[in-house]
C-alpha positions in Angstrom: 65.1 38.6 102.1 68.0 36.4 100.8 69.7 37.2 97.5 69.2 34.7 94.7 72.3 33.1 93.0 72.9 30.7 90.2 73.1 27.1 91.4 76.4 26.5 89.7 78.4 29.8 89.4 76.9 32.0 92.1 76.1 34.8 89.5 73.3 37.1 90.6 72.3 38.5 87.2 70.2 37.0 84.3 68.7 34.5 86.7 65.7 32.3 85.9 63.8 29.9 88.2 64.6 26.4 87.2 63.3 24.4 90.2 61.4 24.7 93.4 62.3 23.1 96.7 59.1 22.0 98.5 58.7 21.5 102.2 55.5 19.9 103.3 52.6 21.6 101.4 54.4 24.8 100.6 57.4 26.0 98.7 60.6 26.5 100.8 62.8 28.0 98.1 63.9 28.1 94.5 66.8 27.0 92.4 68.0 29.5 89.9 70.5 29.5 87.0 72.1 32.2 84.9 72.0 32.2 81.1 75.5 30.8 80.7 74.9 27.9 83.1 71.4 27.2 81.6 73.1 26.7 78.2 76.0 24.8 79.6 73.8 22.4 81.7 70.9 22.4 79.2 68.2 23.4 81.7 65.1 25.4 81.0 63.0 27.7 83.1 60.4 26.1 85.3 57.8 28.1 83.3 58.5 25.7 80.4 57.5 22.6 82.6 54.3 21.0 81.5 52.0 18.9 83.5 51.2 15.6 81.7 48.6 14.0 83.9 47.9 13.3 87.5 51.1 13.2 89.6 53.3 13.5 86.4 55.4 16.4 85.3 57.4 16.5 82.1 60.6 18.5 82.2 61.7 19.9 78.9 65.4 19.6 79.3 68.1 19.5 82.0 67.5 18.8 85.8 65.3 15.8 86.6 
């Protein structure tokens, strides 16, 4: 198992999943951010992403 790190600063504490890398029909990995970088880059946890219809996803801040 690989260790998760913040996408920007390589921190390994206070991480939250902010994105998923998909390969084919399955998830291949995740993108994580620490609290400091989430605030600095204005990203939110993927758990706050809402589906807004077929094939559409609305992101509530940050990475698009």
